[in-house]
LORO-225707 format. One record per atom (N, C-alpha, C, O): residue number from 0; residue in three letters; atom name; z, x, y. Coordinates in Angstrom, 3 decimals. Atoms other than C-alpha are relative to their C-alpha. Last residue first. Layout:
REM residues N
+-----+-----+------+----------+----------+----------+
|   n | res | atom |       pz |       px |       py |
+-----+-----+------+----------+----------+----------+
| NUM | ALA |   CA |        Z |        X |        Y |
...
+-----+-----+------+----------+----------+----------+
//
This chain:
REM residues 72
+-----+-----+------+----------+----------+----------+
|   n | res | atom |       pz |       px |       py |
+-----+-----+------+----------+----------+----------+
|  71 | GLN |    N |   -0.440 |   -0.972 |    0.942 |
|  71 | GLN |   CA |  102.376 |  108.738 |   73.974 |
|  71 | GLN |    C |    1.877 |   -0.180 |   -1.048 |
|  71 | GLN |    O |    2.219 |    0.684 |   -1.855 |
|  70 | VAL |    N |   -1.567 |   -0.572 |    0.752 |
|  70 | VAL |   CA |  102.721 |  106.655 |   76.602 |
|  70 | VAL |    C |   -0.564 |   -0.251 |   -1.102 |
|  70 | VAL |    O |   -0.853 |   -1.356 |   -1.563 |
|  69 | ARG |    N |   -0.008 |   -1.258 |    0.020 |
|  69 | ARG |   CA |   98.327 |  106.150 |   77.714 |
|  69 | ARG |    C |    1.607 |    0.764 |   -0.754 |
|  69 | ARG |    O |    1.620 |    1.779 |   -1.451 |
|  68 | ARG |    N |   -0.083 |   -1.122 |    0.912 |
|  68 | ARG |   CA |   98.306 |  103.055 |   75.855 |
|  68 | ARG |    C |    0.033 |    1.505 |    0.428 |
|  68 | ARG |    O |    0.074 |    2.379 |   -0.438 |
|  67 | SER |    N |   -1.588 |   -0.373 |    0.736 |
|  67 | SER |   CA |  101.062 |  101.754 |   78.569 |
|  67 | SER |    C |   -1.320 |    0.412 |   -1.373 |
|  67 | SER |    O |   -0.741 |    1.113 |   -2.204 |
|  66 | GLY |    N |   -0.288 |    1.011 |    1.221 |
|  66 | GLY |   CA |   97.818 |  100.563 |   80.215 |
|  66 | GLY |    C |    0.828 |    1.017 |   -0.055 |
|  66 | GLY |    O |    0.750 |    2.012 |    0.666 |
|  65 | PHE |    N |   -0.577 |   -1.237 |    1.313 |
|  65 | PHE |   CA |   96.673 |  103.830 |   82.893 |
|  65 | PHE |    C |    0.291 |   -1.539 |   -1.094 |
|  65 | PHE |    O |   -0.827 |   -1.685 |   -1.588 |
|  64 | GLY |    N |    0.482 |   -0.358 |    1.374 |
|  64 | GLY |   CA |   94.972 |  100.760 |   85.050 |
|  64 | GLY |    C |   -0.243 |    1.567 |   -0.560 |
|  64 | GLY |    O |   -1.268 |    2.238 |   -0.675 |
|  63 | HIS |    N |    0.803 |   -0.088 |   -0.187 |
|  63 | HIS |   CA |   97.028 |  101.269 |   88.538 |
|  63 | HIS |    C |   -1.566 |    0.233 |   -1.329 |
|  63 | HIS |    O |   -2.331 |    1.197 |   -1.377 |
|  62 | ALA |    N |    0.733 |    0.783 |   -1.126 |
|  62 | ALA |   CA |   98.965 |   98.445 |   88.436 |
|  62 | ALA |    C |   -1.744 |    0.963 |   -0.015 |
|  62 | ALA |    O |   -2.885 |    0.504 |    0.015 |
|  61 | GLU |    N |    0.573 |    1.773 |    0.440 |
|  61 | GLU |   CA |   99.926 |   99.121 |   84.686 |
|  61 | GLU |    C |   -0.742 |    0.133 |    1.090 |
|  61 | GLU |    O |   -1.946 |    0.291 |    0.886 |
|  60 | LEU |    N |    1.572 |   -0.561 |    1.155 |
|  60 | LEU |   CA |  100.277 |  103.135 |   85.249 |
|  60 | LEU |    C |   -0.639 |   -1.112 |    0.238 |
|  60 | LEU |    O |   -1.781 |   -1.177 |    0.692 |
|  59 | MET |    N |    0.444 |   -1.221 |   -0.548 |
|  59 | MET |   CA |  103.494 |  102.234 |   87.830 |
|  59 | MET |    C |   -1.410 |    0.505 |    0.107 |
|  59 | MET |    O |   -2.096 |    0.895 |    1.052 |
|  58 | ALA |    N |    0.642 |    0.815 |   -0.897 |
|  58 | ALA |   CA |  104.823 |   99.650 |   85.930 |
|  58 | ALA |    C |   -1.002 |    0.305 |    1.194 |
|  58 | ALA |    O |   -1.729 |   -0.495 |    1.783 |
|  57 | GLN |    N |    0.545 |    0.981 |    1.425 |
|  57 | GLN |   CA |  105.799 |  102.367 |   83.102 |
|  57 | GLN |    C |   -1.575 |   -1.184 |    0.869 |
|  57 | GLN |    O |   -2.789 |   -1.299 |    0.696 |
|  56 | GLU |    N |    1.246 |   -0.716 |   -0.387 |
|  56 | GLU |   CA |  106.948 |  104.345 |   86.278 |
|  56 | GLU |    C |   -1.447 |   -0.877 |   -0.740 |
|  56 | GLU |    O |   -2.599 |   -1.184 |   -0.432 |
|  55 | GLU |    N |    0.535 |    0.411 |   -0.928 |
|  55 | GLU |   CA |  109.258 |  101.577 |   86.891 |
|  55 | GLU |    C |   -1.590 |    1.003 |    0.572 |
|  55 | GLU |    O |   -2.448 |    0.974 |    1.453 |
|  54 | PRO |    N |    1.187 |    0.816 |    0.147 |
|  54 | PRO |   CA |  109.780 |  101.129 |   83.032 |
|  54 | PRO |    C |   -0.195 |   -0.063 |    1.914 |
|  54 | PRO |    O |   -0.589 |   -1.167 |    2.289 |
|  53 | SER |    N |   -1.578 |    0.893 |    0.519 |
|  53 | SER |   CA |  110.681 |  105.258 |   82.746 |
|  53 | SER |    C |   -0.879 |   -2.331 |    0.022 |
|  53 | SER |    O |   -2.039 |   -2.642 |   -0.249 |
|  52 | ALA |    N |   -0.696 |    0.879 |   -1.127 |
|  52 | ALA |   CA |  108.281 |  107.042 |   81.408 |
|  52 | ALA |    C |    0.809 |   -1.438 |   -0.079 |
|  52 | ALA |    O |    1.177 |   -2.311 |   -0.865 |
|  51 | ASN |    N |   -0.264 |    0.675 |   -0.747 |
|  51 | ASN |   CA |  107.501 |  109.530 |   78.455 |
|  51 | ASN |    C |    0.260 |   -0.512 |    2.057 |
|  51 | ASN |    O |    0.504 |    0.140 |    3.073 |
|  50 | VAL |    N |   -0.703 |   -0.172 |    1.090 |
|  50 | VAL |   CA |  105.677 |  111.735 |   76.598 |
|  50 | VAL |    C |    0.802 |   -1.266 |   -0.390 |
|  50 | VAL |    O |    0.859 |   -1.875 |   -1.459 |
|  49 | ILE |    N |   -0.669 |    0.663 |   -0.537 |
|  49 | ILE |   CA |  102.390 |  111.441 |   79.120 |
|  49 | ILE |    C |    1.090 |   -1.018 |   -1.433 |
|  49 | ILE |    O |    0.826 |   -2.039 |   -2.068 |
|  48 | ARG |    N |   -0.494 |    1.339 |    0.204 |
|  48 | ARG |   CA |   99.971 |  113.625 |   77.776 |
|  48 | ARG |    C |    1.464 |   -0.899 |    0.485 |
|  48 | ARG |    O |    2.392 |   -0.170 |    0.133 |
|  47 | TRP |    N |   -1.064 |    0.651 |   -0.635 |
|  47 | TRP |   CA |   97.779 |  116.259 |   79.466 |
|  47 | TRP |    C |    0.309 |   -1.435 |   -0.390 |
|  47 | TRP |    O |   -0.283 |   -2.448 |   -0.019 |
|  46 | GLY |    N |   -0.621 |   -0.162 |    1.420 |
|  46 | GLY |   CA |   94.057 |  116.796 |   77.225 |
|  46 | GLY |    C |    2.340 |    0.009 |    1.183 |
|  46 | GLY |    O |    3.056 |   -0.474 |    0.305 |
|  45 | ILE |    N |    0.448 |   -1.478 |    0.419 |
|  45 | ILE |   CA |   91.887 |  117.917 |   80.346 |
|  45 | ILE |    C |    0.888 |    0.520 |   -1.418 |
|  45 | ILE |    O |    1.024 |    1.601 |   -1.989 |
|  44 | THR |    N |    1.620 |    0.414 |    0.336 |
|  44 | THR |   CA |   91.594 |  113.776 |   81.397 |
|  44 | THR |    C |   -0.090 |    1.923 |   -0.809 |
|  44 | THR |    O |   -1.073 |    2.227 |   -1.485 |
|  43 | LEU |    N |   -0.430 |   -0.028 |    1.505 |
|  43 | LEU |   CA |   95.176 |  113.942 |   81.508 |
|  43 | LEU |    C |   -1.468 |   -0.752 |   -0.230 |
|  43 | LEU |    O |   -1.852 |   -1.837 |   -0.667 |
|  42 | VAL |    N |    0.011 |   -0.662 |    0.643 |
|  42 | VAL |   CA |   94.803 |  115.835 |   84.150 |
|  42 | VAL |    C |    0.053 |   -0.018 |   -1.251 |
|  42 | VAL |    O |    0.139 |    0.828 |   -2.142 |
|  41 | ALA |    N |    0.792 |   -0.731 |    0.445 |
|  41 | ALA |   CA |   92.318 |  114.542 |   86.465 |
|  41 | ALA |    C |    0.702 |    1.546 |   -1.158 |
|  41 | ALA |    O |    0.208 |    2.638 |   -1.439 |
|  40 | SER |    N |    1.511 |   -0.651 |    0.810 |
|  40 | SER |   CA |   94.162 |  111.404 |   86.714 |
|  40 | SER |    C |   -0.835 |    0.934 |   -1.125 |
|  40 | SER |    O |   -1.170 |    0.756 |   -2.296 |
|  39 | LEU |    N |    0.167 |    0.304 |    1.692 |
|  39 | LEU |   CA |   97.135 |  112.602 |   86.978 |
|  39 | LEU |    C |   -1.197 |   -0.552 |   -0.927 |
|  39 | LEU |    O |   -1.692 |   -0.283 |   -2.021 |
|  38 | LEU |    N |   -0.030 |    0.580 |    0.072 |
|  38 | LEU |   CA |   96.520 |  114.807 |   89.776 |
|  38 | LEU |    C |   -0.044 |   -0.697 |   -0.972 |
|  38 | LEU |    O |   -0.815 |   -0.370 |   -1.875 |
|  37 | TYR |    N |    1.487 |   -0.150 |    0.262 |
|  37 | TYR |   CA |   98.416 |  117.610 |   90.060 |
|  37 | TYR |    C |   -0.033 |   -1.498 |   -0.381 |
|  37 | TYR |    O |    0.958 |   -2.138 |   -0.732 |
|  36 | ARG |    N |    0.852 |    1.393 |    0.418 |
|  36 | ARG |   CA |  101.152 |  118.664 |   91.593 |
|  36 | ARG |    C |   -0.880 |   -0.103 |    0.133 |
|  36 | ARG |    O |   -1.604 |    0.369 |    1.010 |
|  35 | GLY |    N |    1.399 |    0.593 |    0.835 |
|  35 | GLY |   CA |  103.490 |  121.461 |   91.375 |
|  35 | GLY |    C |   -0.232 |   -0.719 |   -0.243 |
|  35 | GLY |    O |    0.308 |   -1.273 |   -1.200 |
|  34 | GLN |    N |    0.364 |   -0.464 |    1.074 |
|  34 | GLN |   CA |  106.943 |  123.117 |   91.637 |
|  34 | GLN |    C |   -2.074 |    0.120 |    0.664 |
|  34 | GLN |    O |   -2.869 |    1.005 |    0.980 |
|  33 | ARG |    N |    1.108 |    0.824 |    0.729 |
|  33 | ARG |   CA |  108.673 |  120.110 |   94.270 |
|  33 | ARG |    C |   -0.881 |    1.734 |   -0.191 |
|  33 | ARG |    O |   -1.098 |    2.293 |    0.884 |
|  32 | LYS |    N |    0.693 |    0.339 |   -0.699 |
|  32 | LYS |   CA |  112.096 |  121.619 |   95.598 |
|  32 | LYS |    C |   -1.754 |   -0.200 |   -1.255 |
|  32 | LYS |    O |   -1.964 |    0.176 |   -2.409 |
|  31 | GLY |    N |   -0.458 |    1.916 |   -0.229 |
|  31 | GLY |   CA |  115.318 |  121.212 |   93.237 |
|  31 | GLY |    C |   -1.798 |   -0.352 |    0.781 |
|  31 | GLY |    O |   -2.327 |   -1.442 |    0.563 |
|  30 | THR |    N |   -0.387 |    0.320 |   -1.177 |
|  30 | THR |   CA |  115.710 |  125.246 |   94.251 |
|  30 | THR |    C |   -0.116 |   -1.897 |   -0.427 |
|  30 | THR |    O |    0.559 |   -2.746 |    0.155 |
|  29 | VAL |    N |   -1.212 |   -0.588 |   -0.591 |
|  29 | VAL |   CA |  116.905 |  126.449 |   90.485 |
|  29 | VAL |    C |   -0.621 |   -0.675 |    2.011 |
|  29 | VAL |    O |    0.388 |   -0.880 |    2.685 |
|  28 | LEU |    N |   -2.035 |   -0.142 |    0.908 |
|  28 | LEU |   CA |  115.326 |  124.353 |   88.502 |
|  28 | LEU |    C |    0.124 |    0.482 |    0.489 |
|  28 | LEU |    O |    0.109 |   -0.618 |    1.043 |
|  27 | ASN |    N |   -1.233 |   -1.533 |   -0.147 |
|  27 | ASN |   CA |  111.947 |  124.325 |   91.023 |
|  27 | ASN |    C |    0.947 |   -0.752 |   -0.812 |
|  27 | ASN |    O |    1.242 |   -1.930 |   -0.611 |
|  26 | PRO |    N |   -2.027 |   -0.614 |   -0.990 |
|  26 | PRO |   CA |  111.035 |  120.085 |   90.705 |
|  26 | PRO |    C |   -0.531 |    2.032 |   -0.713 |
|  26 | PRO |    O |   -0.958 |    2.334 |   -1.828 |
|  25 | SER |    N |   -0.771 |   -0.347 |    1.018 |
|  25 | SER |   CA |  107.091 |  118.839 |   88.904 |
|  25 | SER |    C |    0.754 |    0.948 |    0.518 |
|  25 | SER |    O |    0.304 |    2.080 |    0.693 |
|  24 | ASN |    N |   -0.486 |   -1.131 |   -0.450 |
|  24 | ASN |   CA |  105.288 |  116.245 |   91.093 |
|  24 | ASN |    C |    0.350 |    0.791 |   -1.204 |
|  24 | ASN |    O |    0.090 |    0.275 |   -2.291 |
|  23 | LEU |    N |   -1.534 |   -0.633 |    0.360 |
|  23 | LEU |   CA |  102.976 |  114.326 |   89.287 |
|  23 | LEU |    C |    1.039 |    0.631 |    0.738 |
|  23 | LEU |    O |    0.778 |    1.757 |    0.315 |
|  22 | TRP |    N |    0.400 |   -1.400 |    0.201 |
|  22 | TRP |   CA |  100.011 |  112.284 |   91.258 |
|  22 | TRP |    C |    1.406 |    0.235 |   -0.201 |
|  22 | TRP |    O |    2.346 |   -0.246 |    0.433 |
|  21 | LEU |    N |   -0.437 |    0.144 |    0.773 |
|  21 | LEU |   CA |   98.221 |  108.651 |   91.055 |
|  21 | LEU |    C |    1.114 |    1.812 |    0.361 |
|  21 | LEU |    O |    0.288 |    2.691 |    0.604 |
|  20 | MET |    N |    0.318 |   -0.646 |    1.147 |
|  20 | MET |   CA |   96.374 |  107.931 |   93.868 |
|  20 | MET |    C |    0.910 |    0.255 |   -0.296 |
|  20 | MET |    O |    1.788 |    0.161 |    0.562 |
|  19 | HIS |    N |   -0.114 |    0.970 |    1.874 |
|  19 | HIS |   CA |   96.588 |  104.770 |   96.184 |
|  19 | HIS |    C |   -0.120 |    0.613 |   -1.839 |
|  19 | HIS |    O |   -0.269 |    0.065 |   -2.931 |
|  18 | TRP |    N |    2.045 |    0.217 |    0.216 |
|  18 | TRP |   CA |   94.783 |  106.648 |   99.415 |
|  18 | TRP |    C |    0.306 |   -0.477 |   -1.656 |
|  18 | TRP |    O |   -0.386 |   -0.453 |   -2.673 |
|  17 | GLU |    N |   -0.107 |    0.620 |   -0.414 |
|  17 | GLU |   CA |   99.401 |  107.489 |  100.846 |
|  17 | GLU |    C |   -1.766 |   -0.819 |    0.070 |
|  17 | GLU |    O |   -2.169 |   -1.427 |    1.061 |
|  16 | ASP |    N |    0.400 |   -0.201 |   -1.708 |
|  16 | ASP |   CA |   99.996 |  108.418 |   98.446 |
|  16 | ASP |    C |   -0.293 |   -0.590 |   -0.074 |
|  16 | ASP |    O |   -0.490 |   -1.415 |   -0.966 |
|  15 | GLU |    N |    1.409 |    0.740 |   -0.394 |
|  15 | GLU |   CA |  101.469 |  106.886 |   94.593 |
|  15 | GLU |    C |   -0.081 |    0.679 |    1.361 |
|  15 | GLU |    O |    1.022 |    0.639 |    1.907 |
|  14 | GLU |    N |    0.007 |    0.122 |   -1.470 |
|  14 | GLU |   CA |  104.187 |  109.404 |   93.308 |
|  14 | GLU |    C |   -1.205 |   -0.165 |    0.408 |
|  14 | GLU |    O |   -2.087 |    0.694 |    0.433 |
|  13 | LEU |    N |    1.341 |    0.007 |    0.328 |
|  13 | LEU |   CA |  105.493 |  110.329 |   89.295 |
|  13 | LEU |    C |   -0.256 |   -0.320 |    1.548 |
|  13 | LEU |    O |    0.805 |   -0.076 |    2.123 |
|  12 | GLN |    N |    0.834 |    1.508 |   -0.610 |
|  12 | GLN |   CA |  107.890 |  112.271 |   88.855 |
|  12 | GLN |    C |   -1.525 |    0.193 |    0.898 |
|  12 | GLN |    O |   -2.331 |    1.022 |    1.321 |
|  11 | ALA |    N |    1.064 |    0.187 |   -1.487 |
|  11 | ALA |   CA |  107.698 |  115.131 |   86.351 |
|  11 | ALA |    C |    0.308 |   -1.196 |    0.968 |
|  11 | ALA |    O |   -0.365 |   -2.184 |    0.674 |
|  10 | ASP |    N |   -0.005 |    2.072 |   -1.861 |
|  10 | ASP |   CA |  109.252 |  116.024 |   84.682 |
|  10 | ASP |    C |   -0.010 |    0.168 |    0.090 |
|  10 | ASP |    O |    0.278 |    1.339 |    0.338 |
|   9 | PHE |    N |   -1.149 |   -1.218 |   -1.415 |
|   9 | PHE |   CA |  108.188 |  119.613 |   81.397 |
|   9 | PHE |    C |   -0.035 |   -1.459 |    0.893 |
|   9 | PHE |    O |   -0.969 |   -2.257 |    0.966 |
|   8 | THR |    N |   -0.478 |    1.928 |   -0.323 |
|   8 | THR |   CA |  106.684 |  119.657 |   77.900 |
|   8 | THR |    C |    0.397 |    0.363 |    1.552 |
|   8 | THR |    O |    0.635 |    1.433 |    2.113 |
|   7 | TRP |    N |   -1.398 |    0.284 |   -0.681 |
|   7 | TRP |   CA |  105.039 |  123.133 |   77.154 |
|   7 | TRP |    C |   -0.273 |   -1.562 |    0.703 |
|   7 | TRP |    O |   -1.171 |   -2.265 |    1.168 |
|   6 | GLY |    N |   -0.885 |   -1.670 |    0.191 |
|   6 | GLY |   CA |  101.912 |  125.175 |   75.240 |
|   6 | GLY |    C |    1.481 |   -0.146 |    0.533 |
|   6 | GLY |    O |    2.325 |    0.747 |    0.462 |
|   5 | PRO |    N |   -0.384 |   -0.562 |    1.101 |
|   5 | PRO |   CA |   99.717 |  122.190 |   76.073 |
|   5 | PRO |    C |    0.249 |    1.446 |    0.235 |
|   5 | PRO |    O |   -0.267 |    2.337 |    0.909 |
|   4 | ALA |    N |    1.216 |   -1.119 |   -0.554 |
|   4 | ALA |   CA |  100.839 |  119.902 |   78.407 |
|   4 | ALA |    C |    0.235 |    1.140 |   -0.580 |
|   4 | ALA |    O |    1.324 |    1.704 |   -0.682 |
|   3 | ALA |    N |    0.755 |   -1.460 |    0.829 |
|   3 | ALA |   CA |  102.946 |  117.739 |   77.313 |
|   3 | ALA |    C |   -1.137 |    0.005 |    0.516 |
|   3 | ALA |    O |   -2.039 |   -0.775 |    0.821 |
|   2 | ILE |    N |    1.218 |   -0.765 |    0.177 |
|   2 | ILE |   CA |  104.521 |  115.794 |   79.847 |
|   2 | ILE |    C |   -0.725 |    0.435 |   -0.924 |
|   2 | ILE |    O |   -1.655 |    1.008 |   -0.356 |
|   1 | THR |    N |   -0.073 |   -1.420 |   -0.125 |
|   1 | THR |   CA |  107.863 |  113.469 |   81.429 |
|   1 | THR |    C |   -2.196 |    0.124 |   -0.820 |
|   1 | THR |    O |   -3.106 |   -0.704 |   -0.785 |
|   0 | MET |    N |    0.539 |    0.194 |    0.990 |
|   0 | MET |   CA |  108.635 |  110.746 |   83.051 |
|   0 | MET |    C |    0.043 |    1.377 |   -0.233 |
|   0 | MET |    O |    0.536 |    2.302 |    0.412 |
+-----+-----+------+----------+----------+----------+
//
């Protein structure tokens, strides 16, 4: 999925943890390992936006109550 944060846009992987929380994982472009992990609900409240989501990611968002209105 593509995320727009103030001043930058990046690709992230949407992941659900064992407590059914959704996280954004952003990879380090050099090593490929996880660079940042952000709680989706928290970053959406501070103004980050979902720019693009795959059908699988969209289904996960909708299953967690985020719905299609979150993808802009």
